[in-house]
N, C-alpha and C positions, 0 to 999 in steps of 0.2 A: 454446561460443557466448559472445559478448561480452554482458556485462550490459546494455549500451546497446541491443543488438538486441532483447532481450526486452521493452523498455519502449516499443516502438512500438505504436501503436493502442490497444486497450483495456487493455493492460498498463500503459501510461503513465497512462491515464485513472484506473484504479483506484488506482495508487500516488499520483497527484496528489490524488485525493479524500481518501485517508487522510492525506496531508501537510497538506492545507488544513483538515482537521477535527481535527488534533492539538491537544490541550490540555495544559497544565502544571498538575498537581495534586499538591500535597505533594512537590514535587521530582522528579516523574516525568512524562515526556512520553508520551502515548499517544492513540490515536484510539478514542473510545468507541462509534463507529458499529458496528452489527451488519453481518454479511455481506448481509443483506436490505436494510438501509439503503443500503449502498454500491452494491449492484446497482441499486437504484431511482434513485439519483442519477446513476449511469453509464448508465442506460437500457439495461441488459443483464439477462439472466435470472440467477437466483440460482446456478444450476449453473455457468454460465460464470464468474460472479464467484468462486465457490469454486475453480474450476480455476485462475484467474488468481492468486488468493491463494496457493494451494499452489505454483504456479510461482515466485512472488516469494519465498516462504519457502525453497524449494529452492535458489534463487540467493542466499540470505542477504541479501536486500534487505528482508525483513519478518520480524518475530518476533511470536509470539502467546503471551501468558502462559498457562501451563498452567492449565486449568480456568477460564479467563477469556475474555471476548470483546474484550479490549483488544488492539489492533494497535499495534505499535511499529516505526517505521522504523529501519533500521540506519544507521550512519554512511555506508556505501557508497551507500545509497538517497538520502540527503540530498545527498551530493556529486553524484550523477548528476542529480538533479532541478535542482540549482543550475546545473550545466553545461548542461543542456537549456534552461533558462529564458533563457540568454544568446542562444539562436538565435532 
């Protein structure tokens, strides 16, 4: 499956929310929002949000620090978002 295909609909929405809420702190970029926060902003339930986050991680578009709630976009995710924003 193409990585672009999985970003349609709620998948894209969740990734975009993480992107738009990414901060730079002490040289590291990450999104400090919790899964519950992301679900609320995306107007989806937490379980659906968790499934989407797992899908994005499995596709190597999103990383999560071990033992942390910090979500980090991969370089591929940033490239895809930039490409989609052109449309």
